[in-house]
Every structure is written in C-alpha cells, then in structure tokens.
MARKOLSE-500380 format. One line per field, with one value per residue: residue number from 1; residue in three letters; x, y, z of N, C-alpha, C in turn. Coordinates in Angstrom, 1 decimal, always signed. Layout:
% residues N
n	NUM, ... $
res	ALA, ... $
nxx	X, ... $
nyy	Y, ... $
nzz	Z, ... $
caxx	X, ... $
cayy	Y, ... $
cazz	Z, ... $
cxx	X, ... $
cyy	Y, ... $
czz	Z, ... $
//
This chain:
% residues 167
n	1, 2, 3, 4, 5, 6, 7, 8, 9, 10, 11, 12, 13, 14, 15, 16, 17, 18, 19, 20, 21, 22, 23, 24, 25, 26, 27, 28, 29, 30, 31, 32, 33, 34, 35, 36, 37, 38, 39, 40, 41, 42, 43, 44, 45, 46, 47, 48, 49, 50, 51, 52, 53, 54, 55, 56, 57, 58, 59, 60, 61, 62, 63, 64, 65, 66, 67, 68, 69, 70, 71, 72, 73, 74, 75, 76, 77, 78, 79, 80, 81, 82, 83, 84, 85, 86, 87, 88, 89, 90, 91, 92, 93, 94, 95, 96, 97, 98, 99, 100, 101, 102, 103, 104, 105, 106, 107, 108, 109, 110, 111, 112, 113, 114, 115, 116, 117, 118, 119, 120, 121, 122, 123, 124, 125, 126, 127, 128, 129, 130, 131, 132, 133, 134, 135, 136, 137, 138, 139, 140, 141, 142, 143, 144, 145, 146, 147, 148, 149, 150, 151, 152, 153, 154, 155, 156, 157, 158, 159, 160, 161, 162, 163, 164, 165, 166, 167 $
res	MET, ILE, GLN, ILE, SER, PRO, PRO, GLN, SER, VAL, ARG, PRO, ARG, VAL, ILE, TRP, PRO, HIS, GLU, ALA, ARG, ASP, PHE, THR, PRO, TRP, LEU, ALA, GLU, ASN, LEU, PHE, PHE, LEU, ALA, GLU, PRO, LEU, ASN, MET, GLU, LEU, GLU, PHE, GLU, ALA, ARG, GLU, LYS, SER, ILE, GLY, GLU, PHE, ARG, ALA, ASP, ILE, VAL, CYS, ARG, ASN, LYS, ALA, ASP, ASP, SER, ARG, ILE, VAL, ILE, GLU, ASN, GLN, LEU, GLY, LYS, SER, ASP, HIS, SER, HIS, LEU, GLY, GLN, VAL, LEU, THR, TYR, ALA, ALA, GLY, LEU, GLN, ALA, ALA, THR, ILE, VAL, TRP, LEU, THR, THR, GLU, PHE, ARG, GLU, ALA, HIS, ARG, VAL, THR, LEU, ASP, TRP, HIS, ASN, GLU, ILE, THR, SER, ALA, PRO, PHE, LYS, PHE, PHE, GLY, VAL, ALA, ILE, ASN, THR, TRP, LYS, ASP, GLU, GLU, SER, ARG, TYR, MET, ALA, LYS, LEU, ASN, VAL, VAL, ALA, LYS, PRO, ASN, ASN, TRP, THR, THR, THR, GLY, ASP, ALA, ILE, PRO, TYR, GLN, VAL, ARG, VAL $
nxx	+101.9, +102.5, +101.3, +99.9, +99.4, +97.0, +97.3, +97.7, +95.8, +97.1, +96.8, +98.1, +99.1, +100.5, +102.8, +103.8, +103.7, +103.4, +102.1, +103.2, +106.0, +106.8, +105.6, +105.2, +108.2, +109.1, +107.4, +108.5, +110.9, +110.5, +109.3, +108.8, +107.0, +104.7, +104.5, +104.4, +101.7, +100.2, +101.3, +103.3, +106.5, +108.0, +109.6, +111.3, +110.4, +110.0, +109.6, +107.2, +106.7, +106.2, +103.5, +102.5, +101.1, +100.5, +101.7, +102.6, +102.5, +104.0, +105.8, +106.2, +107.8, +106.3, +108.2, +107.5, +106.5, +107.1, +105.6, +103.9, +103.3, +101.3, +100.9, +99.1, +99.0, +97.2, +96.8, +94.1, +90.7, +89.2, +88.6, +86.9, +88.6, +91.5, +90.7, +90.6, +92.9, +94.5, +93.4, +93.8, +96.8, +97.3, +96.5, +97.7, +100.6, +100.2, +99.8, +99.7, +98.9, +97.1, +97.2, +95.8, +96.3, +95.1, +94.0, +91.4, +88.9, +86.0, +83.0, +81.8, +83.9, +85.5, +83.7, +83.7, +86.7, +86.5, +84.4, +85.9, +87.7, +86.0, +84.8, +87.0, +89.7, +92.6, +95.7, +95.2, +94.8, +93.1, +93.7, +92.7, +93.9, +94.0, +95.6, +96.7, +97.6, +99.4, +100.3, +102.7, +102.9, +105.5, +105.6, +106.3, +105.9, +103.7, +102.4, +100.5, +99.0, +96.3, +94.7, +91.4, +90.4, +90.5, +91.6, +89.6, +90.5, +92.9, +95.3, +96.9, +99.7, +99.3, +97.8, +99.0, +102.0, +102.3, +104.1, +107.2, +107.5, +110.1, +111.0 $
nyy	+108.2, +104.7, +101.7, +98.9, +95.6, +93.2, +90.0, +87.1, +84.4, +81.0, +77.9, +74.9, +73.0, +74.5, +75.3, +72.9, +70.4, +67.4, +65.4, +63.5, +63.4, +66.2, +67.9, +66.5, +65.8, +68.3, +69.2, +67.2, +68.3, +70.7, +70.6, +72.4, +74.1, +72.8, +72.3, +74.6, +75.6, +73.4, +73.4, +71.9, +70.0, +69.0, +65.7, +64.0, +61.0, +59.4, +59.1, +58.0, +55.8, +52.1, +50.3, +47.6, +46.6, +49.5, +53.0, +55.4, +59.0, +60.9, +60.3, +61.2, +62.2, +63.1, +65.4, +66.3, +64.0, +61.7, +60.4, +58.8, +60.5, +60.5, +61.6, +62.6, +63.8, +65.7, +67.3, +68.6, +68.6, +67.4, +64.0, +60.5, +58.3, +59.4, +59.8, +56.9, +56.4, +57.6, +57.1, +54.3, +53.9, +55.3, +53.3, +51.1, +52.0, +52.8, +55.5, +58.2, +60.7, +62.0, +63.7, +65.2, +66.8, +68.7, +71.1, +71.9, +71.2, +69.5, +69.8, +67.4, +65.6, +67.0, +67.4, +64.6, +64.4, +66.0, +64.5, +62.1, +63.2, +63.7, +61.5, +59.8, +58.8, +60.5, +59.4, +60.4, +62.4, +64.2, +65.9, +68.2, +69.8, +72.8, +74.0, +77.1, +79.0, +81.2, +84.1, +87.0, +90.5, +90.8, +88.6, +86.4, +82.9, +82.1, +80.6, +79.2, +77.6, +76.4, +75.2, +73.2, +71.7, +70.0, +68.4, +68.5, +69.9, +70.9, +73.7, +76.5, +78.7, +81.0, +82.4, +80.6, +81.9, +83.3, +81.7, +81.8, +80.2, +78.2, +76.2 $
nzz	+75.8, +77.2, +75.9, +76.6, +75.7, +76.4, +78.2, +76.0, +75.5, +75.2, +74.1, +75.7, +74.4, +72.1, +73.9, +74.8, +72.8, +72.7, +75.0, +76.7, +75.6, +75.8, +78.0, +80.3, +80.9, +81.4, +83.4, +85.5, +85.6, +86.7, +89.4, +91.3, +90.7, +90.6, +93.2, +94.7, +94.7, +95.7, +98.4, +99.2, +99.6, +97.2, +95.9, +93.4, +92.0, +90.2, +86.3, +84.0, +85.4, +85.5, +86.2, +86.2, +83.3, +82.8, +82.9, +85.0, +84.9, +86.7, +89.6, +92.8, +95.9, +98.9, +100.9, +103.7, +105.1, +103.6, +102.2, +99.3, +96.0, +93.1, +89.8, +87.5, +84.3, +81.8, +78.7, +78.1, +78.1, +81.4, +81.6, +81.6, +81.1, +81.9, +84.7, +85.8, +85.3, +87.1, +89.5, +89.4, +89.2, +91.8, +93.2, +92.5, +93.4, +95.9, +96.8, +98.7, +97.9, +95.7, +92.3, +89.8, +87.1, +84.7, +81.6, +81.8, +83.9, +83.9, +85.5, +86.7, +87.4, +89.0, +91.1, +91.8, +92.7, +94.9, +96.5, +96.8, +98.6, +100.6, +101.9, +102.0, +104.6, +106.4, +105.4, +102.9, +100.1, +97.5, +94.8, +92.4, +89.7, +87.3, +84.4, +83.5, +80.3, +78.6, +76.6, +77.6, +77.6, +76.3, +74.8, +75.9, +77.1, +79.5, +82.7, +84.9, +87.8, +89.1, +92.0, +92.0, +93.2, +96.4, +99.5, +102.2, +104.5, +104.0, +103.6, +102.2, +101.3, +99.9, +96.5, +93.6, +91.7, +88.5, +86.3, +84.1, +81.4, +80.4, +77.7 $
caxx	+101.3, +102.5, +100.2, +100.3, +98.6, +96.2, +97.7, +97.0, +95.6, +97.5, +96.3, +99.1, +99.8, +101.3, +104.1, +104.2, +102.9, +103.2, +102.0, +104.3, +107.5, +107.3, +105.0, +105.7, +109.4, +109.1, +107.0, +109.4, +112.2, +110.4, +108.2, +108.5, +106.0, +103.5, +104.8, +104.1, +100.3, +99.9, +101.9, +104.1, +107.9, +108.0, +111.1, +111.2, +111.1, +109.9, +108.8, +106.7, +106.7, +105.7, +102.4, +101.9, +100.9, +100.5, +102.7, +102.2, +103.1, +105.2, +105.8, +107.5, +107.5, +106.3, +109.4, +107.3, +106.2, +107.9, +104.5, +104.2, +102.5, +101.3, +100.8, +98.7, +98.9, +96.3, +96.7, +93.0, +89.4, +89.3, +87.8, +86.9, +89.6, +92.1, +90.4, +90.5, +94.3, +94.9, +92.9, +94.7, +98.3, +97.5, +96.6, +99.2, +101.7, +99.9, +100.1, +98.9, +98.2, +96.8, +97.3, +95.5, +96.4, +94.5, +93.8, +90.1, +88.0, +84.6, +82.4, +81.4, +85.5, +85.9, +83.0, +84.1, +87.7, +86.1, +83.8, +86.9, +88.1, +85.2, +85.0, +88.6, +90.7, +94.2, +96.6, +94.8, +94.5, +93.1, +94.0, +92.3, +94.8, +94.1, +96.8, +96.4, +98.9, +99.3, +101.7, +102.6, +103.1, +106.7, +105.8, +106.8, +105.2, +103.4, +101.4, +99.6, +98.4, +95.3, +94.0, +90.4, +89.6, +91.5, +90.9, +88.8, +91.4, +94.1, +95.4, +98.0, +100.2, +98.4, +97.8, +100.2, +102.5, +102.5, +105.7, +107.8, +107.7, +111.1, +111.0 $
cayy	+107.3, +103.2, +100.7, +97.5, +94.8, +92.4, +88.9, +86.3, +83.0, +80.3, +76.6, +74.4, +72.2, +75.0, +75.2, +71.4, +69.8, +66.3, +65.5, +62.6, +63.8, +67.5, +68.2, +65.4, +65.9, +69.5, +69.6, +66.6, +68.9, +71.7, +70.3, +73.6, +74.8, +72.0, +72.4, +75.9, +75.7, +72.0, +73.8, +70.5, +70.2, +67.4, +65.0, +63.5, +59.8, +58.4, +59.3, +57.3, +54.7, +51.0, +49.7, +46.3, +47.1, +50.7, +53.9, +56.4, +60.0, +61.3, +59.9, +61.7, +62.2, +64.5, +65.5, +66.2, +62.8, +60.6, +59.4, +58.7, +61.1, +60.1, +62.9, +62.4, +64.9, +65.6, +68.5, +68.6, +68.7, +66.1, +62.8, +59.3, +57.7, +59.8, +59.9, +55.8, +55.9, +58.2, +55.9, +52.8, +54.4, +55.5, +52.0, +50.3, +52.5, +52.9, +56.4, +58.8, +61.6, +62.0, +64.9, +65.1, +68.2, +68.9, +72.2, +72.4, +70.2, +69.1, +70.0, +65.9, +65.5, +68.0, +66.9, +63.6, +64.4, +66.7, +63.3, +61.2, +64.0, +63.4, +60.1, +58.9, +59.6, +60.7, +60.7, +60.1, +63.7, +64.2, +67.5, +68.5, +71.1, +73.1, +74.4, +78.0, +79.2, +82.7, +84.9, +88.3, +91.4, +90.3, +87.3, +85.1, +82.0, +81.9, +79.5, +79.2, +76.4, +76.7, +73.8, +73.4, +70.6, +69.7, +67.9, +69.7, +70.2, +71.4, +75.0, +76.9, +79.9, +82.0, +81.7, +80.4, +83.1, +82.9, +81.3, +81.9, +78.6, +78.2, +75.2 $
cazz	+76.6, +76.6, +75.6, +77.0, +75.2, +77.1, +77.7, +74.7, +75.5, +74.7, +74.3, +76.2, +73.3, +71.7, +74.4, +74.7, +71.4, +73.0, +76.7, +77.5, +75.2, +76.3, +79.1, +81.4, +81.2, +81.6, +85.1, +86.2, +85.8, +87.3, +90.5, +92.3, +90.0, +91.0, +94.7, +95.2, +94.9, +96.9, +99.6, +99.5, +98.9, +96.3, +95.8, +92.1, +92.1, +88.6, +85.2, +83.2, +86.6, +85.4, +87.2, +85.7, +81.9, +82.6, +83.3, +85.9, +84.1, +87.3, +90.9, +93.5, +97.5, +99.9, +101.8, +105.2, +105.6, +102.9, +101.6, +97.7, +95.4, +91.9, +89.4, +86.1, +83.4, +81.0, +78.4, +77.5, +79.0, +82.0, +80.8, +82.6, +81.1, +83.0, +86.2, +86.1, +85.2, +88.2, +90.4, +88.9, +89.4, +93.1, +93.8, +92.4, +94.0, +97.2, +96.8, +99.5, +97.5, +94.0, +91.7, +88.4, +86.4, +83.1, +81.2, +82.0, +84.7, +84.1, +86.8, +87.3, +87.6, +89.9, +92.3, +92.0, +93.4, +96.3, +97.2, +97.5, +99.9, +101.5, +101.9, +102.5, +105.8, +106.5, +105.0, +101.6, +99.7, +95.9, +94.0, +90.8, +89.5, +86.1, +84.1, +82.2, +79.7, +77.8, +76.1, +77.9, +76.7, +75.8, +74.2, +76.8, +77.5, +80.9, +82.9, +86.4, +88.0, +90.1, +92.4, +91.6, +93.8, +97.2, +100.5, +103.4, +105.8, +103.3, +103.6, +101.3, +101.5, +99.0, +95.2, +92.9, +90.9, +87.3, +85.9, +82.7, +80.9, +79.6, +77.1 $
cxx	+102.0, +101.4, +100.2, +99.5, +98.3, +97.0, +96.9, +96.9, +96.5, +97.5, +98.1, +99.9, +100.9, +102.7, +104.9, +103.3, +102.8, +103.5, +103.2, +105.7, +107.6, +106.9, +105.4, +107.1, +109.6, +108.4, +107.8, +110.5, +112.0, +108.7, +108.0, +107.4, +104.5, +103.5, +104.2, +102.6, +99.6, +100.6, +102.7, +105.6, +107.9, +109.2, +110.6, +111.7, +111.1, +109.2, +108.5, +107.0, +105.9, +104.8, +101.7, +102.1, +100.9, +101.7, +102.1, +103.0, +104.4, +105.0, +107.0, +106.8, +107.1, +107.0, +108.9, +107.0, +106.9, +106.6, +104.6, +103.1, +102.2, +100.7, +100.3, +98.3, +97.8, +96.2, +95.3, +92.2, +89.4, +88.1, +87.7, +88.1, +91.1, +92.0, +90.3, +92.0, +94.7, +94.6, +93.7, +96.0, +98.6, +97.4, +97.7, +100.5, +101.4, +100.3, +99.3, +98.2, +98.0, +96.5, +96.9, +95.6, +95.8, +94.2, +92.3, +89.6, +86.5, +84.1, +82.2, +83.1, +85.8, +85.1, +83.4, +85.7, +87.5, +85.0, +85.0, +87.6, +87.4, +85.1, +86.2, +89.1, +91.9, +94.6, +96.3, +94.3, +94.3, +92.8, +93.6, +93.1, +94.7, +95.3, +96.3, +97.6, +98.4, +100.5, +101.4, +102.9, +104.8, +106.8, +106.4, +105.6, +105.2, +102.8, +101.6, +99.3, +97.3, +94.4, +92.5, +89.6, +90.8, +90.8, +90.3, +89.6, +92.6, +94.2, +96.5, +98.3, +99.5, +98.4, +99.0, +100.5, +102.5, +103.9, +106.1, +107.9, +108.7, +111.2, +112.2 $
cyy	+105.5, +102.4, +99.6, +96.7, +93.9, +90.9, +87.8, +85.2, +82.2, +78.6, +75.9, +73.9, +73.0, +75.4, +73.8, +70.7, +68.4, +66.1, +64.6, +63.2, +65.2, +67.9, +67.8, +65.7, +67.1, +69.7, +68.2, +67.4, +70.2, +71.7, +71.1, +74.0, +74.3, +72.1, +73.3, +75.8, +74.2, +72.5, +72.5, +70.7, +68.6, +67.2, +64.0, +61.9, +58.9, +59.1, +58.1, +55.6, +53.4, +50.5, +48.5, +46.7, +48.8, +51.6, +55.1, +57.6, +60.7, +60.4, +60.4, +61.5, +63.1, +64.5, +65.6, +65.0, +61.6, +59.8, +59.7, +59.7, +60.6, +61.5, +62.3, +63.9, +64.9, +66.8, +68.5, +68.6, +67.1, +64.8, +61.5, +58.5, +58.2, +59.7, +58.1, +55.7, +56.1, +57.2, +54.6, +53.0, +54.3, +53.9, +51.3, +50.7, +52.6, +54.5, +57.3, +59.9, +61.7, +63.2, +64.9, +66.5, +68.3, +70.5, +72.9, +71.0, +70.1, +69.1, +68.3, +65.6, +66.0, +67.5, +65.5, +63.3, +65.0, +65.2, +62.3, +61.7, +64.1, +62.1, +59.2, +59.8, +60.1, +59.5, +60.9, +61.6, +63.6, +65.8, +67.5, +70.1, +71.6, +74.3, +75.8, +78.5, +80.6, +82.9, +86.3, +89.4, +91.6, +89.4, +86.2, +84.3, +82.2, +81.1, +79.6, +78.1, +76.6, +75.7, +74.2, +72.2, +70.0, +69.1, +69.0, +70.3, +70.8, +73.3, +75.1, +78.3, +81.3, +81.5, +81.5, +81.8, +82.5, +82.4, +81.5, +80.5, +78.7, +76.6, +75.0 $
czz	+76.3, +76.6, +76.1, +76.8, +76.3, +77.2, +76.8, +75.3, +74.7, +74.8, +74.9, +75.4, +72.3, +72.1, +74.4, +74.0, +72.1, +74.3, +77.2, +76.8, +75.7, +77.7, +80.4, +81.9, +81.9, +83.2, +85.8, +86.8, +86.8, +88.6, +91.1, +91.9, +90.3, +92.7, +95.4, +95.5, +95.6, +98.0, +100.3, +99.0, +98.4, +95.9, +94.7, +92.6, +90.7, +87.6, +84.5, +84.1, +86.2, +86.5, +86.3, +84.0, +81.9, +83.0, +84.0, +85.1, +85.2, +89.0, +91.7, +95.1, +98.0, +100.9, +103.4, +105.5, +104.9, +102.2, +100.0, +97.3, +93.7, +91.1, +87.7, +85.4, +82.3, +80.0, +77.6, +78.4, +79.8, +81.4, +81.9, +82.4, +81.9, +84.5, +86.4, +86.0, +86.5, +89.4, +90.4, +89.4, +91.0, +93.9, +93.8, +93.1, +95.7, +97.4, +98.2, +99.0, +95.9, +93.6, +90.4, +88.0, +84.9, +83.2, +81.5, +82.7, +84.4, +85.4, +87.4, +87.9, +89.1, +91.3, +92.6, +93.1, +94.8, +97.1, +97.5, +98.4, +101.0, +102.5, +102.5, +103.9, +105.8, +106.4, +103.2, +101.3, +98.5, +95.7, +92.8, +90.7, +87.7, +86.1, +83.0, +81.7, +79.2, +77.2, +76.9, +76.9, +75.8, +74.9, +74.5, +77.2, +79.1, +81.1, +84.4, +86.7, +89.2, +90.5, +92.7, +92.5, +95.1, +98.6, +101.7, +104.1, +105.1, +103.0, +102.5, +101.8, +100.6, +97.7, +94.5, +92.2, +89.8, +87.1, +84.3, +82.5, +79.9, +79.1, +76.0 $
//
C-alpha cells in the first residue's frame, strides 16, 4: 500500500523571502493566479507605481470595464498600516477595485472591507484575499488564494484551484 504524506504547511516567506523583491514581481507575472478567484480578467499596468511619496505594489486594469485595480500585498498578518496604504493608493490612483492580499486577515480588517462594500456604490469593490502555502507529497510548493471579503453582489465561477508555485 502506498502511503501519501499529508501536505506540509509552509510560511509564504519560505517561498518568497522578501515581499517587494520576490512576491510582488512573482504575482505581477502571474496575475492569472489572482484573476481566477476574483472572477476578473486582469491586465498588468505597473509594479511599485508612485503615488506621491508612496508606491502601490501592483496596479492593473479590469479588462471587462477598463477600470483600475490596486493590489496591496502583505506577507504577514493584516495590520492597520497596510489598510491605510491600500486606501491611500486607491484614492491616489482613482481605483475602482481594491485588493488586499495577506497571509492572515484579522477579523476587524475583514469586517472593515465588508463594511466598505456595504457603504459604497458601484463600481467600487473591496476584496480581502488570503494566501495559503504548503508543500505537496512531491515537495513542490503550492499556493491557493481564498477570497475572505468581497462585494455583496460578487459572484465567482467556483473555488480557486491550488497552483504549483514556480519561483
């Protein structure tokens, strides 16, 4: 009988040691990985885009309506600093869609994104996306993005599929 070992959880920083130098470029080159759970076609616009004295991690366009999307990455537990950053970037770029991607959402931050979805009207959308990473039985790094906060009227085609990470 073949025995299959269970997936081994891996911290994202094992795969991408530095958020800005490793993870952000990887995600910018693999936007399809984020596009699927968001149920959007994303077109890359810029990485580390200047907004005054600040820099947005990734900026892209929603191909369906050409609206701007700002993506803030955080390889750690959600915090107030990154929440302020993503809102600042969205205002400075007049983005219609805000995506905050982190390894773990504090409940208060998830609720904040849900609240923004309740009080804003179309076309504004706020997404919270959690990244889970592990090693499979063949010691390949795997990742999956899970939407934890979304607009009230948002629908998807189904759950995101785990993706083998090639770094």
